[in-house]
C-alpha positions in Angstrom: 171.2 64.4 80.6 171.0 67.9 82.1 172.4 71.0 80.5 175.3 71.0 82.9 176.1 67.7 81.8 176.0 68.9 78.1 178.1 71.8 78.7 181.1 69.5 80.0 181.3 67.2 77.2 184.0 67.7 74.5 183.1 68.8 70.8 183.5 65.2 69.4 181.9 63.5 72.2 178.8 66.0 71.9 178.6 65.1 68.2 178.8 61.5 68.8 176.1 61.5 71.4 173.8 63.7 69.0 173.9 61.2 66.2 173.5 58.5 68.8 170.4 59.8 70.0 168.9 61.0 66.6 169.4 57.2 65.5 167.6 56.1 68.9 164.9 58.6 68.1 164.3 57.3 64.6 164.0 53.7 65.9 161.7 54.8 68.7 159.4 56.6 66.3 159.2 53.7 63.9 158.4 51.4 66.9 155.8 53.5 68.0 154.2 53.6 64.6 154.1 49.7 64.3 152.8 49.2 67.7 152.1 51.6 70.6 154.9 52.0 73.0 154.6 51.5 76.5 155.6 55.2 77.4 155.2 57.7 74.5 156.7 60.6 76.5 160.2 59.2 75.8 159.8 60.6 72.5 159.2 63.9 73.8 162.0 63.9 76.2 164.2 62.3 73.4 163.3 65.3 71.1 164.1 67.6 73.9 167.5 66.2 74.5 168.3 66.4 71.0 167.3 70.1 70.9 169.6 70.6 73.8 172.6 69.0 72.1 171.8 70.8 68.9 171.5 74.3 70.9 175.1 73.5 72.5 176.7 72.7 68.9 175.5 75.8 67.5 176.5 77.9 70.6 180.4 76.4 70.2 180.2 76.8 66.7 179.2 80.6 67.2 181.8 81.1 69.7 184.7 79.7 67.3 
């Protein structure tokens, strides 16, 4: 998900996706601890995506 796509999301959709991606991240990390996942770079990209979403949430809260 690119930054332009994130900007177009509504506030509620943004928060829902953030919650969803955070739960996926936890699952991915637990899976990787039990047995190495095929592509460990997915953890890094998921973490960056969550950071982008959090940044947009913070921007919108500061604006309001």
